[in-house]
N, C-alpha and C positions, 0 to 999 in steps of 0.2 A: 504493500500499500504506500502511496505517495501522500505526504503531509503538505497542505498549503495553508499558510498563516496569512491572514488579511488584517489590515488596520488602516484607519483614516486619522488625519491630524487636523485639529482646529485650534490654532493659537487664540488665546484670549476669549475662548467661547465657553460660556457656562450654560449647560443645558437646563432647560425647565420642562415642565410638562407640555409645553406647546412645541414639542420637537419638530413638528412639520412646518412651523413658521419661523424657525431660527436659522438664519443664514450667515455664513461667514466664509472667508477664504478657506479653501479646503485642499488637502493633498491626501494621496493614498499610497499605500505600499504593500508589498507582499513578498513572501519567500516560498519557494517550492523545494522541498527536501525529500530525499528518499527515507526508507524506514531506518537507516542508520544515522540520519541527520546530515547527510552529505548534500550540499546545495546542488540543485538542478537548474535553478533559475530564480531571479528576483526582479522586481520592478519598483520604480517610484513614478508618480504621476501627479500632475497638478490639475485640479478640477474647477478652479475659479470660485465664485460665490455660489454656494449651494448648502443645503442642510446636511447634517452629519449622516443621516441614513441614506440619502441619495449618494453621497461620496462613498459610503460603505458598499452599496450595491455596484457602483461603478468599479471600485477596486476589485470586488469579487468577480465581476464580469471579465476584467483584464486578466486576472490570475487563472480563471477557468480557460479563457482563450489560449493563454500560454501553455497550460497543461495539454489541451487538445492538440495544439500545434506541435508539441514535443512528443505526441503519441501516447500520453499518459491517460489511461482511462479508469484506473482504480485509485481514487483520490479521496482523502479526508480533508474537507475544507473546514478550517477552524476560524471563527470570528468571535470577537468580544462583544458583538452587538446581538443580543437575544431578539431585539425587535426585528432586524433584518432577517435573521434566521427564521423567525416565526412568519414572515412575509413570504419567504421562498418556500417554506414547507406548507404554506396556505393555512396556517393555524390562525393567522390574523388577517382580517379583510384588507385587501390591497387598496390603498389610496390611489387615485388616478395617476398621480405623479410617478408612481413606481411601475405602472403596467408594462410599458415597453421594455424596460431593463429587466424586470423579473421574468417576463416572457422569454427574453433572449437567453437568460440564464437557464431556464427550464428546458428550452429547446436544445440548447447546447449539451445539457447533461442528461437528457432523457434516455439516450441509447448507451450511456456509460454508467459506470459504477462511482458516482459522486456522492459521498456522505457528508452532510452538513452538521457540524457540531459546535457547541459553544465552548469557549475558553475564557478564563479570567484575563483581564487586561495584563496582569503581571506574567502570565504565560505567553503573552504576545509581544514581548519586549523588542525583539529584533525587528519584527514587522512595524512596530510603533516607531522605531527610529527611522525606518525607511519612509513611513508616511510623513514624519516631520520633515525629512529631506525633500519629499515631493512638494510640500507646501512652501518651504523656504526657497527652494530652487526655481520653482515655477516652470519646471520642464518635465519631460518624460524621459526616463532612463531605463534600459534593460540590462541586467547583469546575467551573464552566463557561467560565471565562475567566481568562487568566494574571494579570490585575490583581488577582483575588481571592485568588490563592495567597499564602502567607506570603513575606516578603521573601527569606529564605534560599533557598527553593525557586526563586523567580524568578531570583535571582543565579546559582544552580547551573545553571539552564536556559540562561542567557545565556552562561555560560562554555562549556557544552557546545555551544552554537550557534556560538560563535567558534572552536571547535576546540581549546580549551585543555584539556589533560589534567587529570584528577583524580588526586591522590595521597592515599593513606591514611597518616597518620602516627600512631604510637602509641608509648608508652614501655613498655619491657619490661625488667624486672630491672635497673633503673638504667642502661639503655642506650637510646639513641635509635635506633629501628628504622624502616626504610622498607620496606614490603611484606614484612615478616617475614624480611628478610635481615639478619643481624647482621654 
């Protein structure tokens, strides 16, 4: 089985319950690795102003196209967006904005073995770094070997390969917070 991680990046964006109406500059990124964690391909892409879920499905579509182009048909697609995963699985009603992209994803994957799974954001660190690069660089880049990836992404992949956990740290209201627990 091939593993594909997808993530999107939104600098300065704080999500609210109005997720369909929140727009910001967005980038996406993803990694395609084999069952041993060896990189098969990766990408970064800039999407302009769109909401986080549109960017997530665009990144997923890009990654799926890459898999199919490389002849990969047994793929585990991991995303940290349960909303998008529920849209693809048709657990959640599709808003009209998603129809075309979700239909493209479903058409591309219907004759292949693509399994869509949720992963925590902390388990998606390498793809997160690529997504940030997509938003910052405002370009599209395709990587076919690990040596061509940015150093911070390679370092993140090495830590993941060594089984070292990833922790998110951020400052909140003059307190140091680990995983939103104060």
